PLY file of the C-alpha trace (Angstrom):
ply
format ascii 1.0
element vertex 294
property float x
property float y
property float z
element edge 293
property int vertex1
property int vertex2
end_header
-3.42 4.18 18.08
-5.43 1.08 18.90
-4.10 -2.48 18.67
-5.50 -5.81 17.51
-3.80 -9.20 17.48
-3.87 -11.38 14.38
-2.21 -14.79 14.03
1.02 -13.13 12.86
1.00 -9.50 13.95
0.02 -7.08 16.65
-1.34 -4.38 14.36
-1.46 -0.76 15.41
-4.18 1.22 13.72
-5.97 4.53 13.84
-9.74 4.88 13.77
-12.10 7.73 12.88
-15.87 7.90 13.22
-16.28 4.63 15.12
-20.07 4.88 14.74
-19.98 5.01 10.93
-22.34 2.55 9.23
-19.82 1.45 6.60
-16.12 0.81 7.02
-13.17 1.85 4.87
-9.65 0.58 5.49
-6.83 2.80 4.23
-3.48 1.03 3.79
-0.25 2.98 3.39
2.71 2.22 1.17
6.50 2.49 1.22
8.17 4.64 2.43
5.25 6.04 4.40
3.05 5.51 7.44
-0.62 5.73 8.48
-0.15 9.53 8.66
-0.36 9.60 4.87
-4.17 9.22 5.14
-4.82 12.04 7.61
-6.48 14.38 5.13
-8.39 11.73 3.20
-9.52 9.89 6.34
-11.03 13.07 7.71
-13.07 13.62 4.56
-14.28 10.03 4.53
-15.25 10.23 8.19
-17.15 13.46 7.57
-19.02 11.65 4.79
-20.18 9.01 7.27
-17.54 6.31 6.91
-15.84 4.52 9.75
-12.17 4.73 8.75
-9.46 2.33 9.92
-5.81 3.05 9.14
-3.42 0.21 10.04
0.37 0.26 10.06
1.74 -2.31 7.61
4.09 -5.06 8.82
7.57 -3.70 9.45
6.26 -0.21 10.27
5.79 1.02 13.84
3.76 0.46 15.90
2.85 -2.87 14.24
5.04 -5.75 15.47
5.48 -9.45 14.82
4.10 -11.65 17.58
6.68 -14.43 17.02
10.33 -13.36 17.31
11.27 -16.28 15.04
8.86 -15.43 12.23
10.45 -14.68 8.86
10.40 -10.90 8.33
8.90 -11.28 4.90
7.79 -8.30 2.87
6.37 -10.35 0.03
3.21 -8.95 -1.48
1.16 -12.07 -0.79
1.95 -11.67 2.91
0.65 -8.09 2.85
-2.63 -9.30 1.38
-2.91 -12.02 4.03
-2.18 -9.47 6.77
-5.09 -7.37 5.56
-7.43 -10.36 5.56
-6.30 -11.21 9.10
-7.00 -7.61 10.15
-10.50 -7.79 8.66
-11.16 -11.07 10.44
-9.81 -9.90 13.78
-12.15 -6.90 13.75
-15.02 -8.96 12.32
-15.61 -6.50 9.50
-18.28 -7.13 6.87
-17.24 -6.15 3.33
-15.20 -3.02 4.07
-14.01 -0.77 1.29
-10.27 -1.28 0.75
-8.24 1.80 -0.19
-4.51 1.38 -0.71
-1.53 3.36 -1.89
1.67 1.80 -3.27
2.33 -1.31 -1.10
-1.10 -0.77 0.37
-2.72 -0.88 -3.07
-1.07 -4.22 -3.76
-2.13 -5.51 -0.35
-5.74 -4.48 -0.97
-5.88 -6.00 -4.45
-4.24 -9.19 -3.24
-6.76 -9.48 -0.40
-9.54 -9.28 -2.99
-7.80 -11.87 -5.15
-7.35 -14.27 -2.25
-10.90 -13.94 -0.96
-13.47 -12.90 -3.58
-16.30 -10.90 -2.05
-14.26 -9.69 0.93
-14.62 -6.00 0.02
-17.42 -3.73 -1.09
-15.03 -1.61 -3.16
-11.35 -1.47 -4.06
-9.41 1.74 -4.64
-5.80 1.59 -5.81
-3.56 4.67 -5.78
-0.37 4.97 -7.85
-0.19 1.28 -8.77
-1.33 -0.72 -11.76
-2.92 -4.10 -11.08
-1.19 -7.18 -12.42
2.29 -5.62 -12.34
3.81 -7.88 -9.69
5.24 -10.68 -11.85
9.05 -10.95 -11.64
9.30 -11.96 -15.30
7.37 -8.95 -16.60
8.95 -6.89 -19.35
10.06 -3.43 -18.29
10.78 -0.42 -20.43
14.10 1.36 -20.19
12.30 4.15 -18.32
11.02 1.72 -15.70
14.42 0.05 -15.39
15.78 3.48 -14.55
12.89 4.32 -12.22
13.38 1.11 -10.28
17.04 1.75 -9.53
16.28 1.49 -5.81
14.86 -2.03 -6.32
18.09 -3.15 -7.94
20.21 -1.37 -5.30
18.45 -3.26 -2.53
19.41 -6.55 -4.16
23.09 -5.75 -3.47
25.22 -5.68 -0.29
25.61 -1.90 -0.71
21.84 -1.47 -0.79
21.49 -3.62 2.30
23.95 -1.35 4.08
22.18 1.82 2.95
18.75 0.67 4.15
20.11 -0.53 7.49
22.38 2.42 8.26
20.82 5.37 6.45
17.21 4.34 5.90
15.69 7.74 6.61
17.84 9.51 4.04
17.09 6.73 1.55
13.34 7.16 2.11
13.54 10.96 1.98
15.18 10.78 -1.43
12.09 8.92 -2.69
9.81 11.64 -1.33
11.93 14.30 -3.04
12.07 12.59 -6.44
8.76 10.75 -6.89
6.49 13.82 -6.87
6.64 17.51 -7.70
7.69 19.67 -4.72
4.95 21.12 -2.58
3.91 21.97 0.98
3.02 18.33 1.61
6.73 17.45 1.62
8.16 19.38 4.54
10.80 18.40 7.12
8.39 18.21 10.06
5.95 15.92 8.26
8.68 13.64 7.02
10.23 13.44 10.49
6.86 12.53 12.03
6.26 9.91 9.33
9.74 8.42 9.60
9.20 7.41 13.22
7.39 4.44 11.63
10.72 3.38 10.12
12.29 3.10 13.58
10.55 -0.25 14.08
13.19 -2.96 14.43
11.84 -4.96 11.46
11.56 -2.11 8.96
14.86 -2.77 7.18
14.33 -6.53 6.99
10.80 -6.23 5.64
11.78 -3.49 3.18
14.75 -5.39 1.78
12.88 -8.68 1.55
9.91 -7.10 -0.20
11.91 -5.82 -3.15
14.28 -8.78 -3.31
11.44 -11.28 -3.30
9.51 -9.31 -5.88
12.24 -9.89 -8.47
13.24 -13.40 -7.47
16.32 -12.47 -5.40
14.99 -13.93 -2.12
12.93 -16.93 -1.14
9.47 -16.32 0.27
8.03 -17.43 3.58
6.69 -20.97 2.97
3.62 -20.02 5.00
2.49 -17.97 1.99
3.17 -20.52 -0.75
-0.54 -21.12 -1.24
-1.28 -17.42 -1.46
1.57 -16.90 -3.91
0.18 -19.63 -6.15
-3.29 -18.08 -6.04
-1.97 -14.63 -6.97
0.42 -15.57 -9.78
-0.69 -14.95 -12.42
-2.89 -12.15 -11.15
-6.51 -13.30 -10.85
-9.46 -11.42 -12.33
-11.24 -9.46 -9.57
-15.00 -9.17 -9.13
-14.96 -6.05 -6.93
-15.92 -2.52 -8.05
-12.57 -0.78 -8.52
-11.26 2.77 -8.77
-7.68 3.51 -9.83
-6.28 6.96 -9.04
-2.93 7.82 -10.58
-0.96 11.05 -10.58
-0.05 12.30 -14.03
3.31 13.45 -12.65
4.16 10.20 -10.84
7.91 9.91 -11.37
8.36 6.31 -10.25
5.22 4.56 -11.56
4.13 6.68 -14.54
0.37 6.62 -15.18
0.78 4.43 -18.24
1.71 1.58 -15.89
-1.92 1.44 -14.71
-3.44 1.85 -18.18
-5.04 -1.01 -20.10
-5.96 -3.03 -17.01
-9.75 -3.05 -17.27
-9.78 -6.69 -18.42
-8.75 -7.74 -14.90
-12.07 -6.49 -13.45
-15.57 -7.81 -13.97
-17.38 -5.17 -11.93
-17.57 -1.40 -12.21
-14.15 -0.06 -13.11
-12.89 3.51 -13.29
-9.46 4.99 -13.75
-8.72 8.66 -13.11
-5.42 10.33 -13.98
-4.90 13.42 -11.80
-3.09 16.42 -13.28
-0.36 18.06 -11.24
-0.06 15.13 -8.80
2.86 12.75 -8.33
3.27 9.46 -6.51
1.60 10.50 -3.23
-1.90 11.68 -4.27
-3.40 11.33 -0.79
-0.72 13.66 0.59
-0.47 16.08 -2.31
-4.20 16.61 -2.89
-6.22 15.08 -0.02
-9.33 17.11 -0.82
-9.47 15.97 -4.42
-8.62 12.36 -3.60
-11.15 12.31 -0.78
-13.84 13.66 -3.08
-13.03 11.10 -5.77
-13.30 8.30 -3.22
-16.57 9.58 -1.77
-18.03 9.87 -5.26
-17.04 6.31 -6.08
-17.82 4.70 -2.73
-21.03 6.56 -2.02
-21.96 8.80 0.89
-23.55 7.60 4.13
0 1
1 2
2 3
3 4
4 5
5 6
6 7
7 8
8 9
9 10
10 11
11 12
12 13
13 14
14 15
15 16
16 17
17 18
18 19
19 20
20 21
21 22
22 23
23 24
24 25
25 26
26 27
27 28
28 29
29 30
30 31
31 32
32 33
33 34
34 35
35 36
36 37
37 38
38 39
39 40
40 41
41 42
42 43
43 44
44 45
45 46
46 47
47 48
48 49
49 50
50 51
51 52
52 53
53 54
54 55
55 56
56 57
57 58
58 59
59 60
60 61
61 62
62 63
63 64
64 65
65 66
66 67
67 68
68 69
69 70
70 71
71 72
72 73
73 74
74 75
75 76
76 77
77 78
78 79
79 80
80 81
81 82
82 83
83 84
84 85
85 86
86 87
87 88
88 89
89 90
90 91
91 92
92 93
93 94
94 95
95 96
96 97
97 98
98 99
99 100
100 101
101 102
102 103
103 104
104 105
105 106
106 107
107 108
108 109
109 110
110 111
111 112
112 113
113 114
114 115
115 116
116 117
117 118
118 119
119 120
120 121
121 122
122 123
123 124
124 125
125 126
126 127
127 128
128 129
129 130
130 131
131 132
132 133
133 134
134 135
135 136
136 137
137 138
138 139
139 140
140 141
141 142
142 143
143 144
144 145
145 146
146 147
147 148
148 149
149 150
150 151
151 152
152 153
153 154
154 155
155 156
156 157
157 158
158 159
159 160
160 161
161 162
162 163
163 164
164 165
165 166
166 167
167 168
168 169
169 170
170 171
171 172
172 173
173 174
174 175
175 176
176 177
177 178
178 179
179 180
180 181
181 182
182 183
183 184
184 185
185 186
186 187
187 188
188 189
189 190
190 191
191 192
192 193
193 194
194 195
195 196
196 197
197 198
198 199
199 200
200 201
201 202
202 203
203 204
204 205
205 206
206 207
207 208
208 209
209 210
210 211
211 212
212 213
213 214
214 215
215 216
216 217
217 218
218 219
219 220
220 221
221 222
222 223
223 224
224 225
225 226
226 227
227 228
228 229
229 230
230 231
231 232
232 233
233 234
234 235
235 236
236 237
237 238
238 239
239 240
240 241
241 242
242 243
243 244
244 245
245 246
246 247
247 248
248 249
249 250
250 251
251 252
252 253
253 254
254 255
255 256
256 257
257 258
258 259
259 260
260 261
261 262
262 263
263 264
264 265
265 266
266 267
267 268
268 269
269 270
270 271
271 272
272 273
273 274
274 275
275 276
276 277
277 278
278 279
279 280
280 281
281 282
282 283
283 284
284 285
285 286
286 287
287 288
288 289
289 290
290 291
291 292
292 293
């Protein structure tokens, strides 16, 4: 891991193919870590891309620089963190590739600063699905049980005292079983949850998303700019597993009107919520096709 300081965070990140002519940033989701991109990052690097893989706020080894800073997990903050990372490394129009939380961070970065990215790729998330007043089907109300649990004292206790088991249950139920989900890989990934701020950031993210917690006032401007979701001018690829058992693929359908540039959506058979883990070769190839080869 390398480290870079931003105004808010000391971000730990991995890097592949430092001499690549174009840069791609791969941002992980919850509950996951930068390890989720190992297979995809290798394929992108082999195709000529410089690949940067940061740890999101709340996940080791990334830390907050100010002990008194609100441990916010709000989605606007994730987008601002990504912009700060881009600025700190003085990157020129990187491709932004995100999964789950990372997909929302990447899209929000593009919404906050038009022209910041050459391409946007969102995995397992539909754009414009962040509004707390959005209508949800009965299926989604059931799927989001863990959101509602975290809004309660019992959920707070579970995340703080048994966070690894809580996260493992998501791995076991959000995707079909396969060799990607094995005890050794989960244990290696879950070391990112040992960061002291993981529980606070996790709980705040889901509580804030549905109006159960106040946001950090530092992000009030960003929140206003992102709600309602702005139309994006960046070429965008959406990759969604057909067997995603938390965000079914229909949640990313019908979103083309949010994009003014090239827009593609690919639904992947036999893949669940973690496409980059379950089928890194296919996902890497889809990204290389869309992004272009150096």
